[in-house]
C-alpha positions as CSV (number, residue, x, y, z in Angstrom):
1,M,-18.6,-16.2,17.4
2,R,-21.3,-13.5,17.5
3,F,-20.4,-13.0,21.2
4,F,-16.7,-12.6,20.3
5,L,-17.4,-10.0,17.6
6,N,-19.7,-8.0,19.9
7,Q,-17.0,-7.9,22.6
8,F,-14.3,-7.1,20.1
9,I,-16.1,-3.9,19.2
10,A,-17.5,-3.1,22.7
11,S,-16.8,0.5,23.8
12,R,-13.7,-0.2,25.9
13,T,-12.4,-2.8,23.6
14,A,-13.0,-0.6,20.6
15,Q,-10.7,2.0,22.2
16,Y,-8.0,-0.6,22.7
17,V,-8.4,-1.8,19.1
18,T,-8.2,1.8,17.8
19,V,-5.0,2.5,19.8
20,G,-3.6,-0.9,18.6
21,L,-4.3,-0.1,15.0
22,V,-2.8,3.4,15.2
23,F,0.2,2.0,17.0
24,L,0.7,-0.7,14.3
25,F,0.1,2.0,11.6
26,F,2.9,4.1,12.9
27,L,5.2,1.2,13.5
28,T,4.9,-0.1,9.9
29,R,4.8,3.3,8.2
30,V,7.7,4.9,10.1
31,R,9.8,1.8,9.3
32,F,8.8,2.2,5.7
33,I,9.6,5.9,5.2
34,T,13.0,5.5,6.9
35,T,14.2,2.5,4.9
36,F,12.5,2.6,1.4
37,P,14.7,4.0,-1.4
38,L,13.9,7.4,-2.8
39,F,11.7,7.4,-5.9
40,F,12.0,9.6,-9.0
41,D,8.8,11.6,-8.5
42,E,9.5,12.1,-4.8
43,A,12.8,13.8,-5.6
44,I,11.1,16.2,-8.0
45,Y,8.3,17.1,-5.6
46,I,10.5,17.6,-2.6
47,R,12.7,19.9,-4.7
48,W,9.7,21.9,-5.8
49,A,8.8,22.3,-2.2
50,Q,12.2,23.7,-1.4
51,Y,11.9,26.2,-4.3
52,I,8.7,27.4,-2.6
53,I,10.5,27.8,0.7
54,A,13.3,29.8,-1.0
55,D,11.0,31.9,-3.0
56,P,7.2,32.0,-2.2
57,S,6.5,33.4,-5.7
58,W,7.0,29.8,-6.9
59,N,3.9,28.6,-5.0
60,F,2.5,27.2,-8.2
61,I,5.7,25.7,-9.5
62,S,4.1,22.3,-9.9
63,L,1.7,23.7,-12.5
64,T,4.6,24.3,-14.8
65,D,4.6,20.5,-15.2
66,G,0.8,20.3,-15.2
67,K,0.7,18.9,-11.6
68,Q,-1.7,20.2,-8.9
69,P,0.1,21.9,-5.9
70,L,-1.5,20.7,-2.7
71,L,1.0,18.0,-1.9
72,I,3.9,20.4,-2.8
73,W,2.5,23.0,-0.4
74,L,2.2,20.5,2.4
75,I,5.7,19.3,1.9
76,S,7.0,22.9,1.9
77,V,5.5,23.1,5.4
78,S,6.9,19.8,6.7
79,Q,10.3,20.7,5.3
80,R,10.6,23.2,8.1
81,L,10.1,20.6,10.8
82,T,13.0,18.3,10.1
83,N,16.4,18.4,8.4
84,D,15.8,15.2,6.5
85,P,14.1,16.2,3.2
86,I,12.9,12.7,2.4
87,I,11.3,12.2,5.8
88,A,9.8,15.6,5.6
89,G,8.2,14.8,2.2
90,R,7.0,11.3,3.3
91,I,5.5,12.4,6.6
92,V,2.8,14.2,4.6
93,S,1.7,10.9,3.1
94,L,2.1,9.2,6.4
95,F,-0.5,11.4,8.1
96,A,-2.7,11.3,5.0
97,G,-2.6,7.5,5.3
98,L,-3.6,7.7,8.9
99,G,-6.6,9.8,7.8
100,S,-7.4,7.2,5.2
101,M,-7.4,4.3,7.6
102,L,-9.6,6.2,10.0
103,G,-11.8,7.3,7.1
104,V,-12.2,3.7,6.0
105,Y,-13.3,2.8,9.5
106,L,-15.8,5.6,9.7
107,L,-17.2,4.9,6.2
108,T,-17.6,1.2,6.9
109,K,-19.0,1.6,10.4
110,D,-21.6,4.1,9.4
111,I,-22.8,2.2,6.3
112,F,-22.5,-1.3,7.7
113,S,-21.4,-1.9,11.3
114,K,-18.6,-1.3,13.8
115,K,-17.4,-4.8,13.4
116,A,-17.0,-4.3,9.7
117,G,-15.3,-1.0,10.3
118,A,-12.7,-2.5,12.5
119,I,-12.0,-5.3,10.0
120,A,-11.8,-2.7,7.1
121,A,-9.3,-0.6,9.1
122,L,-7.2,-3.8,9.7
123,I,-7.3,-4.7,6.1
124,Y,-6.2,-1.2,5.1
125,L,-3.3,-1.5,7.6
126,I,-2.1,-4.7,6.1
127,V,-2.7,-4.4,2.3
128,P,0.8,-3.4,0.9
129,F,-0.7,-1.1,-1.8
130,Y,-1.6,1.3,1.1
131,L,1.6,0.7,3.0
132,I,3.6,1.9,0.0
133,H,1.5,4.9,-0.8
134,D,1.2,6.0,2.9
135,G,5.0,6.3,2.8
136,L,5.9,7.8,-0.6
137,A,5.9,11.6,-1.1
138,I,3.7,11.3,-4.2
139,M,0.2,12.5,-4.8
140,D,-1.7,9.3,-4.9
141,G,-1.9,8.7,-1.1
142,L,-3.3,12.1,-0.5
143,L,-5.8,11.7,-3.3
144,L,-7.0,8.5,-1.7
145,T,-7.6,10.3,1.6
146,C,-9.6,13.0,-0.2
147,M,-11.7,10.5,-2.1
148,I,-12.5,8.4,1.0
149,Y,-13.8,11.4,2.8
150,A,-15.6,12.7,-0.3
151,C,-17.4,9.3,-0.4
152,Y,-18.1,9.4,3.4
153,F,-19.5,12.9,3.5
154,T,-21.6,12.3,0.3
155,Y,-23.1,9.3,2.2
156,K,-23.7,11.4,5.3
157,L,-25.2,14.2,3.3
158,S,-27.7,11.7,1.8
159,Q,-28.7,10.5,5.2
160,T,-29.1,13.7,7.1
161,A,-29.3,16.5,4.5
162,H,-27.3,18.8,6.8
163,Y,-25.3,21.7,5.3
164,R,-22.2,20.8,7.3
165,Y,-21.9,17.5,5.4
166,A,-22.2,19.5,2.1
167,L,-19.4,21.7,3.3
168,A,-17.3,18.7,4.3
169,A,-17.9,16.9,1.0
170,G,-17.1,20.1,-1.0
171,I,-13.9,20.7,0.9
172,S,-12.8,17.0,0.5
173,I,-13.5,17.1,-3.2
174,G,-11.9,20.5,-3.6
175,L,-8.7,19.4,-1.8
176,G,-8.7,16.4,-4.0
177,L,-8.9,18.6,-7.1
178,L,-5.9,20.5,-5.7
179,T,-4.1,17.2,-5.5
180,K,-4.9,15.4,-8.7
181,S,-7.4,15.6,-11.6
182,S,-8.8,12.2,-10.8
183,A,-10.6,13.8,-7.8
184,V,-13.2,15.0,-10.3
185,F,-15.0,11.6,-9.7
186,G,-15.9,13.0,-6.3
187,L,-18.0,15.6,-8.1
188,Y,-19.4,13.1,-10.6
189,F,-20.6,10.8,-7.8
190,L,-22.4,13.4,-5.7
191,P,-25.7,12.6,-7.5
192,L,-25.4,9.0,-6.2
193,G,-26.7,10.3,-2.9
194,F,-30.2,10.5,-4.4
195,F,-30.4,6.7,-4.4
196,L,-29.6,6.5,-0.7
197,L,-32.1,9.1,0.5
198,P,-34.1,7.5,3.4
199,K,-37.3,9.2,2.1
200,K,-37.6,9.9,-1.6
201,N,-40.2,12.7,-1.8
202,K,-40.2,16.2,-3.5
203,Q,-38.9,17.9,-0.3
204,T,-35.9,15.6,0.3
205,I,-35.0,15.5,-3.4
206,V,-35.0,19.3,-3.7
207,Q,-33.1,19.6,-0.4
208,Y,-30.4,17.2,-1.4
209,F,-30.1,18.8,-4.9
210,L,-29.5,22.2,-3.3
211,L,-26.9,20.8,-0.9
212,M,-25.2,18.9,-3.7
213,I,-24.9,22.1,-5.7
214,L,-23.4,23.8,-2.6
215,A,-20.9,21.0,-2.2
216,G,-20.0,21.1,-5.9
217,G,-19.6,24.9,-5.8
218,I,-17.3,24.7,-2.8
219,A,-15.2,22.1,-4.6
220,L,-14.9,24.1,-7.8
221,G,-14.2,27.3,-5.7
222,I,-11.2,25.6,-4.1
223,E,-10.0,24.3,-7.4
224,A,-10.2,27.8,-8.8
225,L,-7.3,28.8,-6.6
226,M,-5.1,27.3,-9.3
227,R,-6.5,29.8,-11.8
228,L,-4.4,32.5,-10.0
229,S,-1.5,30.9,-11.9
230,V,-0.9,31.5,-15.6
231,Y,0.1,27.8,-15.8
232,F,-3.4,26.5,-14.9
233,D,-4.0,25.3,-18.5
234,F,-1.0,23.1,-18.3
235,I,-3.0,20.6,-16.3
236,A,-5.2,19.7,-19.3
237,V,-2.1,19.4,-21.5
238,K,-0.5,17.0,-19.0
239,N,-3.6,15.0,-18.6
240,A,-3.7,14.5,-22.4
241,V,-0.4,12.8,-22.2
242,F,-1.8,10.0,-20.1
243,L,-5.3,9.6,-21.7
244,H,-6.5,8.5,-25.1
245,T,-9.1,10.7,-26.8
246,I,-12.5,9.3,-27.7
247,E,-11.4,9.4,-31.3
248,E,-8.4,7.2,-30.6
249,V,-10.5,4.7,-28.7
250,R,-13.1,4.6,-31.5
251,H,-10.3,4.1,-34.0
252,D,-8.7,1.0,-32.4
253,P,-10.5,-0.1,-29.2
254,Q,-9.3,-3.6,-29.4
255,I,-5.6,-2.7,-29.0
256,I,-6.4,-0.5,-26.0
257,L,-8.4,-3.2,-24.2
258,Q,-5.8,-5.9,-25.0
259,Q,-3.1,-3.7,-23.4
260,N,-5.0,-2.3,-20.5
261,V,-7.2,-5.1,-19.3
262,P,-4.4,-7.5,-18.6
263,L,-2.3,-4.8,-16.9
264,I,-5.0,-3.5,-14.6
265,S,-6.3,-6.9,-13.7
266,S,-2.9,-8.1,-12.9
267,W,-2.2,-5.1,-10.6
268,L,-5.5,-5.6,-8.8
269,R,-4.7,-9.3,-8.3
270,S,-1.2,-8.4,-7.0
271,Y,-2.0,-5.5,-4.7
272,I,-5.6,-6.2,-3.6
273,G,-5.8,-9.9,-4.1
274,I,-8.5,-12.2,-5.5
275,P,-9.9,-13.2,-2.1
276,L,-10.7,-9.6,-1.2
277,L,-12.0,-8.8,-4.6
278,I,-14.3,-11.8,-4.5
279,L,-15.5,-10.9,-1.0
280,S,-16.3,-7.4,-2.1
281,F,-18.8,-8.8,-4.7
282,V,-20.1,-11.4,-2.3
283,S,-21.5,-8.5,-0.3
284,L,-24.1,-8.1,-3.0
285,I,-25.9,-11.3,-1.9
286,F,-26.8,-10.0,1.5
287,K,-30.2,-8.2,1.7
288,G,-30.8,-4.9,3.3
289,K,-27.8,-2.9,2.1
290,R,-27.6,-3.6,-1.6
291,L,-28.1,0.0,-2.7
292,H,-25.2,1.0,-0.3
293,V,-23.0,-1.8,-1.8
294,L,-23.8,-0.5,-5.3
295,F,-23.1,3.0,-4.2
296,L,-19.6,2.0,-3.0
297,L,-18.9,-0.2,-6.1
298,M,-19.5,2.8,-8.3
299,Y,-16.5,4.6,-6.6
300,G,-14.3,1.7,-7.7
301,L,-15.7,0.2,-10.9
302,V,-16.5,3.4,-12.8
303,P,-12.9,4.9,-12.6
304,L,-11.5,1.4,-13.3
305,A,-13.6,1.0,-16.4
306,L,-12.7,4.5,-17.7
307,L,-9.0,4.0,-17.0
308,T,-9.2,0.7,-18.8
309,L,-10.8,2.4,-21.8
310,F,-8.9,5.6,-22.0
311,G,-5.6,5.0,-20.2
312,K,-2.5,5.6,-22.3
313,Q,0.5,5.6,-19.9
314,L,-0.5,3.4,-16.9
315,Y,1.2,2.8,-13.6
316,P,-0.3,0.9,-10.6
317,R,-0.4,4.0,-8.4
318,Y,-3.2,5.4,-10.6
319,L,-5.5,2.7,-9.1
320,V,-4.9,3.5,-5.5
321,F,-7.9,5.9,-5.0
322,M,-10.2,3.4,-6.8
323,T,-9.6,0.4,-4.5
324,F,-10.9,1.5,-1.1
325,P,-14.5,0.4,-1.9
326,F,-13.3,-3.2,-2.3
327,I,-11.8,-3.4,1.2
328,V,-14.8,-1.8,2.7
329,L,-17.1,-4.3,1.0
330,A,-14.8,-7.2,1.7
331,A,-14.9,-6.3,5.4
332,H,-18.7,-6.2,5.4
333,A,-19.0,-9.5,3.6
334,F,-16.4,-11.1,6.0
335,V,-18.4,-10.1,9.0
336,M,-21.7,-11.2,7.5
337,L,-20.3,-14.6,6.6
338,V,-18.8,-15.1,10.0
339,E,-22.1,-14.1,11.8
340,K,-24.1,-16.4,9.5
341,Y,-22.0,-19.5,9.4
342,I,-19.9,-19.3,12.6
343,P,-22.6,-18.3,15.1
344,T,-21.0,-19.4,18.4
345,K,-18.1,-18.1,20.5
346,Q,-16.4,-21.5,20.4
347,H,-15.3,-20.8,16.8
348,L,-12.8,-18.0,17.6
349,F,-10.0,-20.2,16.2
350,A,-11.8,-20.6,12.9
351,F,-12.3,-16.8,12.7
352,V,-8.6,-16.1,13.3
353,I,-7.6,-18.7,10.8
354,F,-10.0,-17.4,8.1
355,L,-8.7,-13.8,8.6
356,L,-5.0,-15.0,8.4
357,L,-5.6,-17.0,5.3
358,L,-7.3,-14.0,3.7
359,L,-4.5,-11.6,4.5
360,S,-1.4,-14.0,4.5
361,P,-0.2,-13.0,0.9
362,H,-0.3,-9.3,2.0
363,L,1.5,-10.0,5.2
364,R,4.3,-11.7,3.2
365,T,4.6,-8.7,0.9
366,D,4.6,-6.4,3.9
367,F,7.4,-8.4,5.5
368,F,9.7,-7.9,2.6
369,L,8.8,-4.3,2.1
370,L,9.8,-3.6,5.7
371,T,12.9,-5.9,5.9
372,N,14.3,-6.7,2.5
373,H,12.5,-4.5,-0.1
374,M,14.6,-5.8,-3.0
375,K,12.9,-9.2,-2.7
376,T,9.4,-7.8,-2.5
377,P,7.0,-9.6,-4.9
378,L,5.6,-6.4,-6.6
379,P,4.3,-6.1,-10.1
380,E,7.2,-5.9,-12.6
381,I,6.6,-2.2,-13.4
382,D,6.9,-1.2,-9.7
383,Q,9.9,-3.4,-9.2
384,W,11.5,-1.4,-12.1
385,Q,10.4,2.0,-10.7
386,F,11.3,1.4,-7.1
387,F,14.3,-1.0,-7.2
388,F,15.8,-2.0,-10.5
389,G,15.4,0.9,-13.0
390,E,16.3,4.5,-13.6
391,P,13.6,6.0,-11.4
392,S,15.0,4.1,-8.3
393,G,17.1,5.9,-5.7
394,I,19.1,2.8,-4.8
395,G,22.6,4.1,-4.1
396,M,21.6,7.6,-3.3
397,D,22.7,7.3,0.3
398,T,26.2,6.5,-0.8
399,L,26.3,9.3,-3.3
400,V,25.1,11.9,-0.8
401,A,27.5,10.7,1.8
402,F,30.4,11.1,-0.6
403,F,29.5,14.8,-1.3
404,R,28.8,15.5,2.3
405,E,32.5,14.7,3.1
406,K,33.5,17.4,0.6
407,Q,30.9,20.0,1.2
408,S,33.4,22.3,3.0
409,N,34.7,23.1,-0.5
410,N,32.9,25.0,-3.2
411,L,31.5,22.2,-5.4
412,L,29.9,22.0,-8.7
413,I,28.1,18.7,-9.3
414,M,26.7,18.0,-12.8
415,T,24.5,15.0,-13.7
416,D,23.7,13.6,-17.1
417,K,20.0,13.8,-16.4
418,S,18.1,17.1,-16.3
419,I,15.4,16.1,-13.7
420,G,14.6,13.2,-11.5
421,I,16.5,10.9,-9.2
422,L,20.0,12.2,-9.9
423,P,19.9,16.0,-10.0
424,D,16.9,16.4,-7.7
425,G,17.8,13.5,-5.5
426,I,21.2,15.0,-4.8
427,A,20.1,18.6,-4.6
428,I,17.3,18.1,-2.0
429,H,20.0,17.0,0.5
430,F,22.0,20.3,0.1
431,F,19.1,22.8,0.3
432,N,20.5,26.1,1.6
433,E,24.1,24.9,1.2
434,N,25.6,27.7,-0.8
435,S,28.9,25.8,-1.2
436,I,27.3,23.1,-3.4
437,T,25.6,23.6,-6.8
438,V,23.8,20.7,-8.4
439,S,23.1,21.1,-12.1
440,G,21.3,18.6,-14.3
441,T,21.4,18.4,-18.1
442,D,20.4,15.7,-20.6
443,G,23.9,15.1,-21.8
444,I,27.0,16.9,-20.4
445,T,29.3,18.5,-22.9
446,K,32.5,20.5,-22.6
447,S,30.6,23.6,-23.6
448,N,27.9,23.5,-21.0
449,L,30.5,22.4,-18.4
450,Q,32.6,25.4,-19.2
451,T,29.6,27.7,-19.0
452,K,28.8,26.5,-15.5
453,Y,32.4,26.7,-14.5
454,R,32.7,30.3,-15.5
455,E,29.3,31.1,-13.7
456,K,30.1,29.4,-10.4
457,H,33.9,29.4,-10.1
458,P,33.9,26.1,-8.1
459,E,37.0,24.7,-6.3
460,E,36.0,21.2,-7.4
461,I,33.9,19.9,-10.2
462,Y,32.3,16.4,-10.2
463,L,30.3,14.6,-12.9
464,V,27.7,12.0,-11.9
465,L,27.2,9.8,-15.0
466,S,24.4,7.2,-15.4
467,W,24.4,6.7,-19.2
468,Q,27.1,8.7,-20.9
469,G,30.9,8.7,-20.8
470,I,33.3,11.6,-20.1
471,P,32.6,14.4,-22.5
472,A,35.0,14.9,-25.3
473,G,37.9,17.2,-24.5
474,V,37.4,16.9,-20.7
475,S,39.9,15.4,-18.5
476,A,38.4,13.6,-15.4
477,E,39.3,10.8,-13.0
478,K,36.8,8.3,-11.6
479,V,36.6,8.7,-7.8
480,L,33.5,6.6,-7.0
481,E,31.5,3.8,-8.6
482,I,28.1,2.9,-7.2
483,K,27.0,-0.6,-8.2
484,R,23.2,-0.6,-8.3
485,E,21.4,-3.9,-7.8
486,G,19.4,-5.5,-10.5
487,K,20.2,-6.6,-14.0
488,R,18.6,-3.6,-15.7
489,N,20.0,-1.0,-13.3
490,K,22.8,1.2,-14.7
491,D,25.6,2.0,-12.3
492,W,26.4,5.5,-11.3
493,N,30.0,6.7,-11.8
494,V,31.4,9.9,-10.2
495,Y,34.3,11.7,-11.9
496,K,36.4,14.6,-10.6
497,V,37.1,17.0,-13.4
498,D,40.6,18.5,-14.1
499,K,39.7,22.2,-14.3
500,T,42.7,22.9,-16.5
501,S,40.9,21.0,-19.3
502,L,38.1,23.5,-19.3
503,R,40.3,26.6,-19.9
């Protein structure tokens, strides 16, 4: 078995493995981004990017909602490369995901071995948590990429004390801070490099300290770009919506733990899996790299513990950037166990079976994500978000196709939601189409309909209703009904308004 592993990672074979992993990465991710339904947050972010294209003075539009702008900036660039707004948005996450897979390989290879690096990259490729977030145009996939490289360059800095790794670590953390506030952990974990210094003497400690300060300064300097906007303080306001204060935790810690512990543990079981989690802790039993194992575990366990303690509104995607240490350590433990207990090349069959058993639940989930996503065994909250609830874009293709047939006319489309999947999900498909105006409001009335009518003078007016009926005093005819799958999904109804009723 040792012979097989050595050959598996031999220079020429390593090239084939890398090409094979990259090929499978694009095969699975391209399939995902072209078939998975649009998600609520994606519609908003893509729309923001289009506002930036239309008017660059809106470069910090995401800050108005307390969201960092890097993903929106990147989407505004990719929007110029393709006419499909959803693909344009998701392609940013796709390439961020490729960077994450390669980063996992580099991190695992440099800390442990090339064999473990290849296995870690394979695990990353297969685990559905990463498949989903490598394909959705939301911030968590990009944050994961930044955190992986922040960890990798922090490790490299501790080993070589070279300024270029301080620069790279600072840039990785800074880009993370431009993506999501959670990247601040990259700053907090810079001091962990002290424990990994090959020689702990006054010179190396002072040298690392100075380079750590350089990395932190670069990161904070990049983050300071957002201070150019008057909306910078909105980030703290938004973060407060999702986190309990220390006083709230002190007042009733039991309720918080009773709510968050079951949720977070169930999401980890579902998306990472108990076998991989157990393997990641098994890596502690092997001598020689325990400090490195603890270094990696800190990147996962500390954010998880703080989220458990202070999390107020939780979604599984918040865990994405915290999970990469577990697959790195699982890969290391897997290789160590194989080398210790299956020492001959005659046991290749056992190696393959072990790996398939380890990853088989994830392969099953991947199969449904890529072929029949409505049957995917995801956690309940994600099934609601992606498939069966209001945030889901199920039915959007039919809705957009209906309006495309009529876009030669001057249309006004009003939705009964002010933001999200309906107004933004429709509008992103008609960017730069002057003949179509999409307006969202939380409740359509005859009054606000009349205001829009006088402002736009449309030839045809359509209402897209998801929760309310036809406004009082408005005459309209139902022209389309979109049945959305799932018991909790509300259907979308499209009505054509009789303009005479607005006069």
